[in-house]
C-alpha positions as CSV (number, residue, x, y, z in Angstrom):
1,M,-136.9,-38.2,113.4
2,N,-134.0,-40.4,112.3
3,R,-132.5,-39.3,109.0
4,P,-129.3,-40.3,107.2
5,V,-126.4,-38.0,107.8
6,P,-126.3,-35.4,105.0
7,P,-123.3,-35.9,102.8
8,V,-121.0,-33.1,101.6
9,W,-122.4,-32.2,98.2
10,R,-120.7,-29.2,96.8
11,S,-121.5,-30.2,93.3
12,I,-124.3,-32.3,91.8
13,L,-124.0,-33.2,88.1
14,Y,-127.2,-33.9,86.2
15,V,-126.8,-36.8,83.8
16,P,-129.6,-37.8,81.3
17,G,-130.9,-41.2,82.1
18,N,-131.5,-42.1,78.5
19,V,-127.8,-41.6,77.4
20,P,-125.8,-44.6,78.7
21,K,-122.4,-43.2,77.6
22,F,-122.9,-40.1,79.8
23,I,-123.8,-42.3,82.8
24,D,-120.7,-44.5,82.2
25,K,-118.4,-41.5,82.4
26,A,-120.2,-39.4,85.0
27,H,-118.1,-40.7,88.0
28,E,-115.0,-39.4,86.3
29,R,-116.1,-35.8,86.2
30,G,-115.2,-34.8,89.8
31,A,-118.7,-34.1,91.1
32,D,-119.5,-34.9,94.7
33,C,-122.9,-36.4,93.5
34,V,-124.2,-37.6,90.2
35,L,-127.9,-37.2,89.7
36,V,-129.3,-39.5,86.9
37,D,-132.2,-37.5,85.5
38,L,-135.0,-39.9,84.6
39,E,-137.6,-37.4,83.5
40,D,-136.7,-37.9,79.8
41,S,-136.7,-41.6,80.3
42,V,-139.7,-42.6,82.4
43,T,-142.9,-41.0,83.7
44,L,-142.4,-39.7,87.2
45,A,-144.9,-38.7,89.8
46,K,-144.1,-35.3,91.3
47,T,-144.1,-35.1,95.1
48,E,-145.7,-32.0,96.6
49,G,-145.9,-32.8,100.3
50,V,-144.9,-34.9,103.2
51,Q,-147.5,-37.6,102.5
52,H,-145.9,-38.4,99.1
53,L,-142.5,-38.7,100.9
54,K,-144.0,-41.0,103.5
55,L,-145.3,-43.3,100.7
56,L,-141.9,-43.3,99.0
57,D,-140.3,-44.0,102.4
58,E,-142.5,-47.1,102.8
59,A,-141.6,-48.4,99.3
60,V,-137.9,-47.7,99.7
61,S,-137.9,-49.4,103.2
62,E,-139.3,-52.5,101.6
63,L,-136.6,-52.5,98.9
64,E,-133.9,-52.0,101.5
65,R,-135.2,-55.1,103.5
66,E,-135.2,-57.2,100.3
67,R,-131.6,-56.3,99.6
68,G,-130.3,-56.7,103.1
69,M,-129.6,-53.0,103.5
70,T,-130.1,-51.0,106.7
71,V,-133.6,-49.6,106.7
72,G,-133.4,-45.8,106.5
73,S,-129.9,-45.7,105.0
74,I,-131.1,-44.2,101.7
75,G,-131.7,-40.4,101.8
76,F,-134.1,-38.2,99.8
77,G,-133.3,-35.0,98.1
78,A,-136.6,-33.0,98.1
79,M,-136.8,-30.9,94.9
80,I,-139.6,-28.3,94.8
81,E,-140.9,-27.9,91.2
82,H,-144.4,-26.6,91.6
83,P,-145.9,-23.6,93.4
84,R,-148.3,-25.9,95.2
85,A,-145.4,-27.5,96.9
86,M,-144.2,-24.2,98.2
87,A,-147.0,-24.2,100.7
88,H,-145.5,-27.4,102.3
89,I,-141.8,-26.6,102.3
90,E,-141.7,-26.0,106.1
91,D,-143.5,-29.4,106.7
92,I,-141.2,-31.2,104.2
93,A,-138.1,-29.8,105.9
94,A,-139.4,-30.6,109.4
95,H,-141.1,-33.9,108.9
96,G,-140.2,-35.3,105.5
97,P,-138.7,-38.8,106.1
98,R,-135.2,-39.4,104.8
99,V,-134.8,-35.8,103.7
100,I,-131.1,-34.9,103.5
101,A,-131.2,-32.0,101.1
102,M,-133.7,-29.6,99.6
103,M,-133.6,-27.7,96.3
104,L,-135.8,-25.8,93.9
105,G,-136.2,-27.2,90.3
106,G,-135.9,-23.8,88.7
107,E,-136.8,-24.6,85.1
108,D,-140.0,-26.5,86.1
109,F,-140.9,-24.0,88.7
110,A,-140.6,-21.1,86.2
111,L,-142.7,-23.1,83.7
112,E,-145.5,-23.7,86.3
113,T,-145.5,-20.0,87.4
114,G,-145.4,-18.6,83.9
115,S,-142.1,-16.8,84.5
116,I,-138.8,-16.7,82.7
117,P,-136.0,-18.5,84.5
118,S,-133.3,-16.0,85.5
119,D,-131.3,-14.9,88.5
120,K,-134.0,-12.4,89.5
121,S,-137.1,-14.5,89.0
122,L,-135.7,-17.6,90.8
123,E,-134.0,-15.9,93.8
124,L,-137.1,-15.5,95.9
125,P,-138.5,-19.0,95.6
126,K,-135.0,-20.5,96.1
127,R,-134.4,-18.4,99.2
128,L,-137.8,-19.4,100.6
129,V,-136.9,-23.1,100.2
130,A,-133.5,-22.3,101.7
131,F,-135.1,-20.7,104.8
132,A,-137.3,-23.8,105.4
133,A,-134.3,-26.1,104.9
134,Q,-132.0,-24.1,107.1
135,A,-134.5,-23.9,109.9
136,H,-134.2,-27.7,110.3
137,D,-130.5,-28.2,109.5
138,V,-131.3,-29.6,106.1
139,P,-128.6,-28.6,103.4
140,M,-129.9,-26.3,100.7
141,I,-128.6,-27.1,97.2
142,G,-128.6,-24.7,94.3
143,I,-127.3,-21.6,92.7
144,L,-129.1,-18.2,92.7
145,G,-130.0,-18.4,89.0
146,T,-130.8,-21.0,86.3
147,V,-128.7,-24.1,85.8
148,A,-129.7,-24.3,82.1
149,D,-127.0,-21.8,80.9
150,Y,-123.7,-23.5,81.0
151,T,-121.8,-21.4,78.5
152,D,-120.1,-19.0,81.0
153,P,-118.2,-20.8,83.8
154,V,-117.0,-17.5,85.4
155,A,-120.6,-16.2,85.7
156,Y,-121.7,-19.6,87.0
157,R,-119.1,-19.6,89.7
158,K,-120.1,-16.1,90.8
159,S,-123.7,-17.2,91.1
160,A,-122.6,-20.2,93.1
161,E,-120.4,-18.0,95.4
162,R,-123.4,-15.7,95.9
163,A,-125.6,-18.7,96.9
164,R,-122.9,-19.8,99.4
165,R,-123.1,-16.4,101.0
166,F,-126.8,-17.0,101.5
167,G,-126.1,-20.3,103.3
168,F,-126.5,-22.8,100.3
169,S,-124.3,-25.9,100.8
170,G,-123.7,-26.8,97.1
171,G,-125.0,-26.4,93.6
172,T,-126.2,-28.3,90.6
173,C,-125.0,-28.2,87.0
174,V,-126.0,-29.9,83.7
175,H,-122.5,-29.8,82.2
176,P,-119.3,-31.4,83.5
177,G,-117.3,-28.3,82.6
178,L,-119.0,-26.5,85.6
179,V,-118.2,-29.1,88.2
180,Q,-114.9,-27.5,89.2
181,A,-116.5,-24.1,89.5
182,L,-119.0,-25.5,91.9
183,N,-116.5,-27.4,94.0
184,E,-114.3,-24.3,94.3
185,A,-117.2,-21.9,95.0
186,F,-118.6,-24.1,97.9
187,T,-115.2,-24.9,99.4
188,P,-113.8,-22.5,102.1
189,D,-110.6,-21.0,100.8
190,V,-107.3,-20.9,102.7
191,K,-107.8,-17.4,104.0
192,E,-111.2,-18.2,105.3
193,V,-110.0,-21.3,107.1
194,A,-107.0,-19.5,108.6
195,Y,-109.2,-16.6,109.9
196,A,-111.7,-19.1,111.4
197,Q,-108.9,-20.9,113.2
198,K,-107.6,-17.6,114.5
199,L,-111.0,-16.7,115.8
200,I,-111.5,-20.0,117.6
201,A,-108.0,-19.8,119.1
202,A,-108.7,-16.3,120.4
203,D,-112.0,-17.4,121.8
204,E,-110.3,-20.3,123.7
205,R,-107.7,-17.9,125.1
206,A,-110.4,-15.4,126.2
207,A,-112.4,-18.3,127.9
208,A,-109.2,-19.4,129.7
209,E,-108.7,-15.9,131.0
210,G,-112.3,-15.5,132.1
211,R,-113.1,-12.8,129.5
212,G,-116.5,-12.9,127.9
213,S,-115.7,-10.4,125.1
214,F,-112.6,-9.8,123.0
215,S,-111.5,-8.3,119.7
216,V,-109.5,-9.7,116.8
217,D,-107.9,-7.3,114.2
218,G,-109.7,-4.4,115.8
219,K,-113.2,-6.0,115.6
220,M,-115.3,-7.1,118.5
221,I,-116.1,-10.7,118.3
222,D,-119.4,-12.2,119.7
223,I,-120.9,-15.7,119.9
224,P,-122.4,-15.9,116.4
225,V,-119.0,-15.0,114.8
226,I,-117.4,-17.8,116.7
227,E,-120.1,-20.3,115.9
228,R,-119.9,-19.4,112.2
229,A,-116.1,-20.0,112.4
230,R,-116.7,-23.4,114.0
231,R,-119.2,-24.4,111.3
232,L,-116.7,-23.3,108.6
233,I,-114.0,-25.5,110.1
234,K,-116.4,-28.4,110.4
235,R,-117.3,-28.1,106.7
236,H,-113.6,-27.7,105.8
237,D,-112.8,-30.9,107.7
238,A,-115.7,-32.8,106.1
239,I,-114.5,-31.8,102.6
240,E,-110.9,-32.9,103.4
241,R,-112.2,-36.3,104.7
242,R,-114.1,-36.7,101.4
243,R,-111.0,-35.9,99.4
244,R,-109.1,-38.6,101.2
245,V,-111.6,-41.3,100.5
């Protein structure tokens, strides 16, 4: 399936679609992506499966043709907001047209399940969506908690850092004051980059010497460790390219 290349989205800032002054300033907040939230402005149909996405794909394809755009250039971020949709997350990740990111709409999901949104109540559904996304190389967006509480940037960053450790690619926020916390949490730091480069260099030396196994700093290094280092460097390079744009 042809999909647009997933962008680097460390931070997605929600902006209410019914407040023009917020929209006008949103691009100045430093977020990698601005999400104009239309739910308070218009009636939206919730998508719960691949068939809904295919219908949207047809509609968007027609709009792209009308505007002289490359058909298929616009990507979809699939947000899971109802427990019915959880039964289809694998299908959405594998076969959803244009899907370049997945996430769980925590507040709506908690409402539909009769639960109280919190770190504990949202962790399981978010990680289930993440597993489906990660199985098909679709970036998972979100923090392991609720995005509604924006009063504690330090706690928000810790939640984002924890999400990154579980393989999440970026997070969302409803207040511009949290954008920096997300950008920092989802960016490999200097020490991580340096160690990844050290591992890759050691792997290249071992390969040149015909050695299949080697150690770095007293630890045996195997294939998954090297692959993880390569992925970290790839993400670091993508973030740096974005900064230069």
